[in-house]
C-alpha positions in Angstrom: -0.2 0.1 -0.3 2.6 2.5 -1.2 0.4 4.9 -3.2 -2.7 6.7 -2.5 -4.8 4.6 -4.5 -3.8 1.3 -3.0 -4.3 2.8 0.3 -7.8 3.9 -0.6 -8.9 0.4 -2.1 -7.8 -1.5 1.0 -9.6 1.1 2.9 -12.9 0.3 1.0 -12.3 -3.2 1.2 -11.8 -3.2 5.0 -8.5 -4.6 5.0 -7.0 -1.6 6.9 -8.3 1.5 8.8 -7.5 5.0 8.6 -6.7 5.3 12.1 -4.2 2.6 11.5 -2.8 4.4 8.3 -2.7 7.7 10.2 -1.0 6.6 12.9 1.9 5.0 11.2 2.1 8.4 9.3 2.4 10.1 12.2 4.9 7.9 13.8 7.3 7.9 10.5 7.0 12.1 11.0 8.0 11.9 14.5 11.1 9.7 13.8 14.3 11.8 14.6 15.4 11.9 10.9 12.0 13.5 9.8 12.5 16.4 12.2 13.4 18.3 9.1 10.8 16.8 6.8 7.8 18.3 8.6 7.9 21.7 10.2 4.4 20.5 12.3 2.8 17.3 12.9 -0.9 17.6 13.4 -1.2 14.4 15.1 -4.7 15.3 17.0 -6.3 16.7 14.0 -5.0 13.5 12.0 -6.5 11.0 14.7 -10.2 12.6 14.7 -10.2 13.0 10.8 -9.2 9.3 10.6 -11.7 8.0 13.1 -14.5 9.9 11.2 -13.4 8.2 8.1 -13.6 5.1 9.8 -16.9 5.5 10.7 -18.2 6.7 7.2 -16.7 3.4 5.6 -18.7 1.1 8.1 -21.9 3.4 7.5 -21.4 2.9 3.7 -20.9 6.9 3.2 -17.1 7.2 2.2 -16.8 10.6 0.3 -14.7 9.2 -2.5 -11.7 6.8 -3.3 -9.2 8.9 -1.1 -11.1 9.0 1.9 -9.1 8.2 4.8 -5.9 8.4 2.9 -3.0 10.5 4.7 -1.8 13.9 3.4 1.0 16.7 4.0 1.2 20.2 3.1 3.8 22.8 2.2 4.1 25.0 5.1 2.9 28.0 2.9 -0.8 26.6 3.1 -2.7 27.6 6.3 -4.2 24.8 8.4 -6.2 26.0 11.3 -4.6 26.2 14.8 -1.0 26.1 13.3 1.5 28.8 12.3 2.2 29.3 8.5 5.9 29.7 8.5 6.9 29.7 4.7 10.1 28.0 6.1 11.5 31.1 7.9 12.5 32.0 11.3 10.8 35.4 10.7 7.3 33.6 11.1 7.9 31.6 14.0 5.7 33.9 16.3 3.0 34.8 13.8 -0.5 34.0 14.9 -1.6 30.5 14.0 -4.2 30.5 11.3 -7.8 30.8 12.1 -9.2 28.9 9.3 -8.0 26.2 6.6 -6.7 27.2 3.2 -9.3 26.5 0.5 -7.7 23.3 -0.8 -6.9 22.1 2.8 -10.5 22.5 3.5 -11.6 20.8 0.2 -9.2 17.7 0.8 -11.0 17.6 4.3 -14.2 17.4 2.8 -13.2 14.6 0.4 -11.8 12.6 3.6 -8.3 12.8 3.2 -6.3 12.9 6.8 -3.7 15.8 7.4 -0.4 14.5 9.0 1.1 17.8 9.0 2.9 20.4 7.1 6.3 20.1 5.1 9.4 21.9 5.4 10.5 24.2 2.5 13.2 26.6 1.6 12.8 30.1 2.9 9.9 31.7 1.6 9.9 29.2 -1.3 12.9 31.3 -2.7 15.1 28.5 -3.8 15.6 25.5 -6.1 18.1 23.7 -3.7 15.6 22.9 -0.6 18.0 23.9 1.8 16.9 25.7 5.1 19.4 26.5 7.8 16.7 27.1 10.8 14.5 24.0 10.1 16.9 21.7 9.0 17.4 20.7 5.3 15.1 17.4 4.6 17.7 14.4 3.9 17.6 13.2 0.2 16.4 9.7 0.4 18.4 8.8 -2.8 21.9 10.2 -0.9 21.7 12.1 2.1 24.8 14.0 1.0 22.8 15.6 -2.0 20.4 18.3 -1.6 16.7 17.3 -2.1 15.7 20.1 -4.3 13.4 23.1 -3.4 11.7 24.9 -2.6 9.1 21.9 -1.7 11.8 19.8 -0.4 9.9 18.7 3.0 6.8 17.5 0.5 9.2 15.7 -1.9 10.9 13.9 0.6 7.9 13.0 2.9 6.5 11.1 -0.2 9.7 9.7 -1.2 10.3 8.3 2.3 6.9 6.5 2.5 5.5 9.2 5.4 2.6 10.2 3.4 1.6 8.8 -0.4 0.4 12.5 -1.4 1.8 15.9 -0.6 0.9 19.1 -1.8 3.8 21.8 -2.7 3.7 24.9 -5.0 5.8 25.8 -8.1 6.7 29.1 -9.1 9.9 28.2 -11.1 10.3 24.6 -10.5 9.5 24.3 -6.9 8.0 21.0 -7.1 9.3 19.7 -10.4 12.7 20.0 -9.2 12.7 18.0 -5.9 10.5 15.4 -7.5 13.2 14.8 -10.0 16.1 14.8 -7.4 14.3 12.7 -5.1 13.0 9.9 -7.9 9.3 10.5 -7.4 6.6 12.1 -9.6 5.9 15.9 -9.5 2.9 18.1 -11.2 2.6 21.4 -11.7 -0.8 22.5 -12.3 -1.7 25.2 -14.8 -1.9 28.4 -12.8 -5.5 29.2 -11.7 -6.5 25.6 -12.1 -7.8 25.2 -8.8 -9.2 28.8 -8.6 -7.2 31.8 -6.8 -4.0 31.0 -4.8 -4.7 31.1 -1.1 -1.3 30.3 0.0 1.6 32.6 1.0 2.8 33.8 -2.1 6.3 34.5 -3.7 5.1 35.6 -6.9 1.5 36.3 -7.7 2.1 36.3 -11.5 3.8 32.5 -11.7 3.0 30.9 -8.6 0.9 27.7 -8.9 0.0 24.6 -6.8 1.6 21.1 -7.4 1.4 17.7 -6.4 3.9 15.1 -5.5 3.3 11.4 -5.4 4.9 7.8 -6.7 2.0 7.3 -9.2 0.4 9.5 -11.8 -3.1 7.9 -10.9 -2.7 9.3 -7.3 -2.2 12.8 -8.7 -5.3 12.2 -11.2 -7.0 11.4 -8.1 -6.2 14.5 -6.3 -6.7 16.7 -8.9 -10.2 15.8 -9.6 -11.1 16.5 -5.9 -8.8 20.0 -6.4 -10.8 20.8 -9.8 -13.9 18.7 -9.7 -15.4 20.7 -12.4 -12.6 20.0 -14.8 -13.2 16.0 -14.9 -13.3 14.6 -18.5 -11.7 11.5 -20.6 -8.4 12.5 -22.3 -6.8 10.2 -24.8 -3.0 10.7 -25.2 -1.8 11.8 -28.6 1.5 10.5 -28.2 3.0 13.4 -30.0 6.0 15.0 -28.4 8.8 18.0 -29.4 12.2 17.8 -28.1 13.6 21.3 -28.2 16.9 22.0 -29.7 19.4 24.1 -27.7 20.3 24.3 -24.0 17.2 22.6 -22.9 19.0 18.9 -24.3 22.1 20.0 -24.9 23.6 21.9 -22.0 23.2 18.8 -19.8 25.4 16.4 -18.0 26.3 13.1 -19.7 24.4 10.9 -17.3 21.4 13.3 -17.6 21.9 13.2 -21.6 22.1 9.1 -21.5 18.8 8.8 -19.2 17.0 11.3 -21.4 17.9 9.5 -24.8 17.0 6.1 -23.3 13.2 7.6 -22.1 12.8 8.8 -25.5 13.7 5.4 -26.9 11.5 3.6 -25.0 8.2 6.2 -25.8 9.4 6.0 -29.4 9.3 2.2 -29.2 5.8 2.1 -28.0 4.7 4.1 -30.9 5.1 8.0 -29.9 5.8 10.8 -32.7 8.8 12.3 -31.4 9.9 15.5 -33.4 13.3 17.4 -32.3 13.2 21.3 -33.5 14.1 24.3 -32.1 11.6 26.4 -30.3 11.8 29.8 -31.2 9.5 30.8 -28.3 11.6 29.2 -25.6 14.9 30.8 -27.2 13.0 34.1 -27.0 12.0 33.8 -23.4 15.2 32.7 -22.2 17.2 35.7 -23.9 14.5 38.2 -22.6 15.0 36.8 -19.1 18.7 36.5 -19.5 18.4 40.4 -20.1 16.1 41.7 -18.1 15.9 39.3 -15.2 13.0 37.3 -13.7 9.6 38.2 -12.9 9.8 35.8 -9.8 13.0 37.8 -8.7 11.2 41.1 -9.2 8.2 40.1 -7.3 10.0 38.3 -4.4 11.9 41.6 -4.1 9.1 43.8 -3.9 7.2 41.3 -1.5 10.1 41.1 1.1 12.7 43.9 0.8 11.2 45.4 3.9 13.0 42.4 5.7 16.9 43.6 4.4 17.0 46.6 6.6 15.0 45.2 9.6 15.9 43.0 12.2 14.0 40.2 11.3 15.8 36.8 10.7 16.9 35.8 7.0 19.1 33.3 5.9 22.1 34.7 4.2 21.3 33.1 0.6 17.9 34.5 0.8 19.2 38.1 1.5 21.6 37.5 -1.5 19.0 36.8 -3.8 16.6 39.3 -2.7 19.7 41.9 -2.9 20.5 40.7 -6.5 17.0 41.5 -7.8 17.2 44.9 -6.0 17.4 46.6 -9.4 15.4 44.0 -11.7 12.3 46.5 -11.3 14.3 48.8 -13.7 14.7 46.1 -16.3 11.9 44.0 -16.0 9.2 45.8 -17.9 10.1 43.9 -21.5 9.9 40.6 -19.6 6.2 41.3 -18.5 5.2 43.0 -22.1 6.5 39.8 -24.0 5.0 37.1 -21.9 1.4 37.0 -23.6 2.5 36.9 -27.1 5.3 34.3 -26.2 3.1 31.9 -24.6 0.9 32.1 -27.8 3.6 31.7 -30.1 5.0 28.3 -27.6 1.6 26.8 -28.0 1.6 27.4 -31.6 4.6 25.9 -32.2 3.8 22.8 -30.0 0.4 22.6 -32.3 -0.9 20.0 -30.0 2.5 18.0 -28.9 3.9 18.1 -25.6 7.3 19.2 -24.9 10.0 16.6 -23.4 13.1 17.5 -22.1 15.2 17.0 -19.0 13.6 18.2 -15.6 17.1 19.4 -14.4 20.3 19.6 -16.6 22.4 18.0 -14.0 22.5 15.7 -10.8 21.6 16.8 -7.3 24.3 18.9 -6.3 26.5 17.9 -3.1 25.6 19.7 0.2 29.3 20.1 0.7 30.2 21.8 -2.7 27.6 24.6 -1.7 29.5 26.2 1.2 30.8 28.9 -0.9 28.1 31.4 -1.4 29.0 31.8 -5.0 29.0 28.3 -5.6 25.5 27.9 -3.7 24.0 30.9 -6.2 25.4 29.5 -9.3 23.9 25.7 -8.7 20.6 27.5 -7.5 20.4 29.2 -10.9 21.5 26.4 -12.9 19.0 23.9 -11.3 16.1 26.2 -12.0 17.1 27.4 -15.6 14.7 25.0 -17.5 11.9 25.0 -15.0 11.9 28.7 -14.9 11.5 29.5 -18.6 8.6 27.3 -18.5 6.8 28.5 -16.0 7.3 31.8 -17.6 5.5 30.3 -20.7 2.7 29.6 -18.4 3.1 25.8 -18.8 1.7 22.9 -16.7 4.1 20.1 -16.5 5.0 17.1 -14.7 8.2 15.2 -14.2 8.7 11.5 -14.2 11.5 9.3 -12.6 13.6 7.9 -15.3 16.4 5.3 -14.9 20.0 6.2 -13.4 22.8 6.0 -15.6 26.2 4.7 -14.0 24.5 4.3 -10.7 24.0 7.9 -10.5 20.8 9.4 -9.2 17.4 8.6 -10.5 16.6 11.6 -13.0 13.7 13.6 -14.3 11.8 13.5 -17.7 9.7 16.6 -17.9 6.3 16.6 -19.9 5.0 20.1 -20.3 2.0 21.5 -22.3 0.5 25.0 -22.4 -1.4 26.4 -19.9 -4.9 24.8 -19.4 -4.0 21.6 -21.2 -3.7 19.8 -18.0 -5.9 16.7 -18.5 -4.0 15.8 -21.7 -1.0 16.5 -19.8 -1.8 13.9 -16.9 -2.9 11.6 -19.5 0.3 11.7 -21.5 2.3 11.2 -18.2 -0.1 8.1 -17.2 0.7 6.5 -20.5 4.5 7.1 -20.3 4.6 6.2 -16.6 3.0 2.9 -17.9 5.6 2.5 -20.8 8.7 3.1 -18.2 7.3 0.6 -15.4 6.7 -2.3 -18.0 10.3 -1.4 -19.9 11.8 -2.1 -16.2 10.0 -5.2 -15.5 10.0 -6.6 -18.7 
């Protein structure tokens, strides 16, 4: 019962109880090696939610296929009675949330059991997942490697089996990157798919919700709860575009080998894969290289008051904010070009999905990031692919693909224009089935 779907089926059959599943999850969350994974463990809430789920099952009134299944939330979502820290010591003494965030309530209404709130990079403003105050969640693949961020705790909680589902946010890659680094599946929904964001923001223009799991079916099941009016059957078109240029060429040899092996599996299964340069992708990257990033400009606008205050702030966060102090003077062309480039990107794909490596290099080693320059360079390189795809408004999902030469599992990223989430999830389900069959045959 490693997946949410399997847990739901076992609960429906009476083979286990939600109370048992919740108790196991809480116990795992409280282990000494989990202290940096979850910022808050909501054991009491989990207990009464699980007991209620068990009563519904006995009455034959289950609220859906995930009723009674454990879930965890990135600590940017409000959970009633807990402090929302956004991964920062500067929020430790804030007032506890008076009510749940809307998606937390929606999950509760469908019977999911909240285990707690997961750790993250401070203010969700880094792709590495390092947190100096709450600790850095240990990458289950290798504790010497970064877990990826900013949704580091959410990815590690799923990869370690504390919960089968976790919710994060993704602005520049904050779900897709840690999922790839931890060897699981990470889905970035189209901005607005679940309504207006009601989590602590980083960039109101680019913020989106994401889901982390080990099964595409689990993500589809939770997506149906979060977006109940968007249900429908989608048939994968099995048409893909592989972009030329830095997105597939500026990668390490191991990443390149894994990517080509994944393409070969997809092609053998009957997919149409075309390689070509994407003008919109190159133009978007050139704009950001010249004018800066929207997330940098908006993060500075949101948090600049902290720089001259006595509020605690991590050195790396301070450096990123200070480096964006002049971005407001150069960012206007980046905003101005966004709408046309998004339309051009959709036209260039012409219904196909974009395929590329999620990250261009393996997870950096923590020991190699002690130097500020090395840290900042690694952070920028880690987010370079996912950041430009966020700017282009894509929904995206990263799937784990085989490890070359004994290295870490890497990610294959499928992306489609905003609003094409149903097609994306159908494509991902098909591709994941292909990869699983290839490994077991």
